[in-house]
N, C-alpha and C positions, 0 to 999 in steps of 0.2 A: 120164397124161392131162394135156394142156396147156390151161390156162385162157387164153382170149384176153384180151389187154390192151385195155381200152377207152381211148378218147381221154381225155386229161387234161382234167379239169373245173376251171375257174378261177372263183374267187369273190372278192368284196370286200364289206366291211361299211362302211357310212357312217351318219351320223346322220339321224334323222327330221326334224331341223331343216331339211333340204334339200327337204322336201315341204311343201305347204300343209296347213292344217287340213282343207280340202275333200278333198285327196288322201288324207289319213289316213282320213277317214270313208268315202270311196269304196273304198279298198283293204280296209278292214275289212268292208264289205258284200260285196264281191266274194269275199274269202277265206273267208267264212262261208256262201256259197251251197252247198247240198247237192244240187243238181240234177245229173243225169248230164251229163257233158261240159261242166261249167260252168267258170268261171275259177278256182275254188278248186283246180283241178288244177295251175295254174302260178303262182298268187298265194297264198302260204301265210302264214297268221298265225302268228307265233312267240311271242306273249305280250307282247313289247316292240317288235314291228315286223313286217316283212313280208319273206319270202324270195321273190324273183322268179326263176323258172326260165326264163331267157331263151332257152334252146334249144328250148322248147316250141312256139314260133311262128317262122315264117320271118321275119316282120317284127314283132317284139314291140313296138317303139315305135309303130308304126301301130295295133296292137291297143290299146295304152294310150291313144292319142288317141281311138279309137272308144269306149273305155270312159269317157271324160270326164276323164282325168287332166290336170293343168295342164301348160303349156308348160315351166315350171321343172322339173317332175318328169321330163318327157320329155327335156329337154336333159341333165339329170343322167344318165339311163340311156344316152342316145345317146353322150355324151362318154366315159363310163366304159367302155362296150362297145368303142368304137373304140380307146381308149388301152390297154386291158388284155385285149381279146379275151375278155370275161367270158362265163361260162356261167350264173353265179348272181350275184345282187346282193341283199345283206341290208341293208335299210333299217331301222335299229334305233335305239331311244332311247339305247342305250349305245354306239352307233357314233361314230366320229370325225367331226368337222366338217371338211370338205375345203375347202382354199383355192380361190378362183376360182369358187365356186358360190354361188348365192343361198341365203340362210337365212331362215327364217320363225319368228317368235316366237309360238307358240301353246301 
């Protein structure tokens, strides 16, 4: 029996310093919603940050905008998706601060 090979999934981890305090609060709320078909299915709380399953939506950045995330957060996601063809983005307190992106001290 041959198991089909799924497409390669690419991920990257970066610091929560790249999102605003409001983004952090909003992501926390969204990732803890327990309703059926809610955003916690693609925005996952990891204890020290958030794992975004970018392949869950056709236009994930537009979804982030509709959910009220900041322009800085959306720019980060957009730029990293284009540069690295990401499937996952882990925004984490232990992640690296990336050059050329805004940072926030909260």
